[in-house]
C-alpha positions as CSV (number, residue, x, y, z in Angstrom):
1,M,-7.1,-1.4,40.9
2,K,-8.2,-1.0,37.5
3,E,-9.5,-4.2,35.3
4,A,-9.8,-4.9,31.6
5,V,-11.3,-8.0,30.6
6,I,-9.2,-9.9,27.7
7,V,-11.4,-12.4,25.5
8,V,-8.9,-14.8,24.0
9,D,-10.0,-16.7,21.0
10,M,-13.7,-17.0,21.3
11,L,-13.8,-17.5,17.7
12,K,-15.9,-19.8,15.2
13,E,-12.9,-22.3,14.2
14,F,-12.7,-22.8,18.3
15,V,-16.3,-23.2,19.6
16,Y,-18.0,-24.6,16.5
17,G,-15.3,-25.3,13.9
18,R,-12.7,-28.1,13.4
19,L,-11.1,-27.2,16.7
20,G,-14.4,-26.7,18.6
21,N,-16.0,-29.1,21.1
22,E,-18.9,-29.3,23.8
23,R,-16.2,-27.8,26.3
24,T,-15.6,-24.6,24.2
25,R,-19.2,-24.1,23.8
26,S,-20.2,-24.8,27.4
27,I,-18.8,-21.3,28.9
28,L,-20.7,-19.2,26.0
29,P,-23.7,-18.6,28.2
30,R,-21.6,-17.6,31.5
31,L,-19.1,-15.4,29.4
32,Q,-21.7,-13.6,27.8
33,R,-23.3,-12.6,31.2
34,F,-20.0,-11.7,32.4
35,L,-19.2,-9.5,29.8
36,D,-22.2,-7.5,29.8
37,A,-21.5,-7.1,33.9
38,A,-17.9,-5.8,33.0
39,R,-19.5,-3.2,30.5
40,R,-22.1,-2.3,33.1
41,A,-19.5,-1.8,35.6
42,G,-17.3,0.2,33.2
43,K,-14.6,-2.3,32.5
44,P,-12.9,-2.1,29.3
45,V,-13.4,-5.8,27.0
46,V,-10.7,-6.3,24.6
47,Y,-11.0,-9.1,22.3
48,V,-8.1,-10.6,20.8
49,G,-8.1,-13.7,18.5
50,D,-6.1,-15.7,16.0
51,A,-5.9,-14.3,12.4
52,H,-3.5,-16.5,11.0
53,L,-1.2,-15.9,8.1
54,P,-0.3,-19.1,6.1
55,D,3.2,-19.3,7.7
56,D,2.5,-18.6,11.2
57,P,4.6,-21.1,13.5
58,E,1.3,-22.9,14.8
59,M,0.6,-24.1,11.4
60,K,3.2,-26.8,11.9
61,I,1.5,-28.1,15.1
62,W,-2.3,-27.3,14.5
63,G,-2.7,-27.3,10.6
64,Q,-4.5,-24.1,9.2
65,H,-7.0,-22.8,11.7
66,A,-8.4,-19.6,12.2
67,M,-7.0,-18.0,8.9
68,K,-7.0,-14.1,8.7
69,G,-10.2,-12.9,6.6
70,T,-11.9,-16.2,7.0
71,P,-15.0,-16.7,9.0
72,E,-13.5,-19.3,11.3
73,A,-11.2,-16.6,12.5
74,E,-14.7,-14.3,13.8
75,T,-15.7,-14.1,17.1
76,V,-18.8,-16.2,17.9
77,E,-22.4,-14.2,17.2
78,E,-22.9,-14.7,20.8
79,L,-20.0,-12.9,22.0
80,R,-20.0,-10.3,19.6
81,P,-17.8,-7.2,20.4
82,Q,-20.1,-4.1,21.2
83,P,-19.7,-0.4,20.6
84,G,-16.7,0.8,23.1
85,D,-14.9,-2.8,23.1
86,Y,-11.7,-3.1,21.5
87,V,-10.7,-5.9,18.8
88,L,-7.2,-7.0,18.1
89,E,-5.8,-9.7,16.2
90,K,-2.6,-12.3,17.1
91,R,-0.7,-14.7,15.2
92,T,0.9,-16.7,18.3
93,Y,-0.6,-18.2,21.2
94,S,-0.2,-14.8,23.3
95,A,-2.7,-12.0,23.3
96,F,0.3,-9.6,23.7
97,H,2.7,-10.8,21.2
98,E,3.0,-8.0,18.7
99,T,-0.9,-7.2,19.0
100,G,-0.6,-3.6,20.8
101,L,-2.2,-4.9,23.6
102,D,-0.1,-3.8,26.3
103,L,0.0,-0.2,24.7
104,L,-4.1,-0.2,24.8
105,L,-4.0,-1.3,28.1
106,R,-1.6,0.9,29.3
107,S,-3.1,4.0,27.7
108,L,-6.6,3.0,29.6
109,G,-4.6,3.0,32.8
110,V,-4.9,-0.9,33.3
111,D,-3.0,-2.6,36.0
112,T,-4.9,-5.7,36.2
113,V,-6.2,-8.3,33.1
114,V,-9.0,-10.5,33.7
115,I,-8.5,-13.5,31.3
116,T,-11.2,-15.2,29.7
117,G,-11.7,-17.7,26.8
118,L,-9.7,-20.3,25.1
119,H,-7.9,-22.4,26.0
120,T,-6.9,-22.3,29.7
121,N,-3.4,-24.3,29.1
122,I,-2.2,-22.7,26.1
123,C,-3.2,-19.2,24.9
124,D,-4.7,-18.1,28.3
125,R,-1.4,-19.5,29.7
126,H,0.7,-17.5,27.3
127,T,-1.2,-14.4,27.7
128,A,-1.1,-14.7,31.5
129,A,2.9,-15.2,31.2
130,D,3.2,-12.2,28.7
131,A,1.0,-10.1,31.4
132,F,3.0,-11.2,34.7
133,A,6.4,-10.4,32.5
134,R,4.7,-6.6,31.8
135,G,3.8,-6.4,35.6
136,Y,0.1,-6.7,35.3
137,Q,-1.9,-8.4,38.3
138,I,-3.7,-11.6,36.6
139,V,-7.4,-12.3,37.4
140,V,-9.0,-15.7,36.0
141,P,-12.6,-16.5,36.2
142,E,-12.4,-20.2,35.8
143,D,-15.7,-20.6,34.7
144,C,-15.2,-18.2,31.8
145,V,-12.0,-20.1,30.5
146,N,-11.9,-23.5,29.5
147,A,-9.5,-26.1,27.3
148,F,-10.0,-29.3,25.6
149,T,-9.9,-32.0,28.4
150,E,-10.8,-31.2,32.1
151,E,-7.5,-32.2,32.9
152,E,-5.7,-29.6,30.6
153,H,-8.2,-27.1,32.1
154,R,-7.4,-27.8,35.5
155,S,-3.8,-28.1,35.2
156,G,-3.8,-24.7,33.3
157,L,-5.8,-22.9,36.2
158,E,-3.3,-24.2,38.6
159,Y,0.0,-23.3,36.7
160,L,-1.5,-20.0,36.4
161,K,-2.1,-19.5,40.4
162,A,1.3,-21.3,41.1
163,I,3.6,-19.5,38.4
164,Y,2.1,-16.1,37.9
165,G,0.1,-15.7,41.0
166,A,-3.4,-15.5,39.2
167,R,-6.1,-15.2,41.5
168,I,-8.7,-17.6,40.3
169,T,-12.1,-16.7,41.0
170,S,-15.6,-17.2,39.5
171,S,-17.6,-14.8,37.1
172,D,-20.3,-14.5,39.8
173,E,-17.5,-13.1,42.1
174,L,-16.1,-11.0,40.3
175,A,-19.4,-9.3,38.8
176,Q,-20.6,-8.8,42.3
177,E,-17.3,-7.1,43.4
178,W,-17.8,-4.7,40.6
179,A,-21.2,-4.0,41.6
180,R,-20.7,-3.3,45.0
181,E,-17.6,-1.1,43.7
182,G,-20.2,0.8,41.6
183,S,-22.8,1.1,44.2
184,T,-20.0,2.5,46.8
185,A,-19.0,5.0,44.2
186,H,-22.4,6.5,44.1
187,V,-22.4,7.4,48.1
């Protein structure tokens, strides 16, 4: 199994901006530690965030948000991409739709996506749907995703598990697995 960590929409707009709230900010410390663990374990980290144009379909639902070229469409400082990470832009809910993500993952030999970021029931869900349709295994550390409400978060996790067979776990559990893999690789 070769995993890549996908960081969905951890943007200033969704954390500190008009669509941000305490729930979105609450995952920052844990996600920061998890991304550090992924990098130490040699897992590719791919950031995929909204970079909308004025005529994008989401504008009719959410209004203008995370517009391409604005500070709101930038990754929050706490999770700033590091050298060796990948950064892609999206214009719809899914991190796969017309972003080049599938091509990137296949070129890296990835067969499992670890979905993190926002929002469990929206962009994470659509990303999981497209991952599933492309044959990837799906893992979701439930403490590294969140939604506007606890109900939306929980129902999103249940949907990912029931419909896409996602493995719902914790960031600590995954980091420990990766650390064990690393220690046995040197034996």
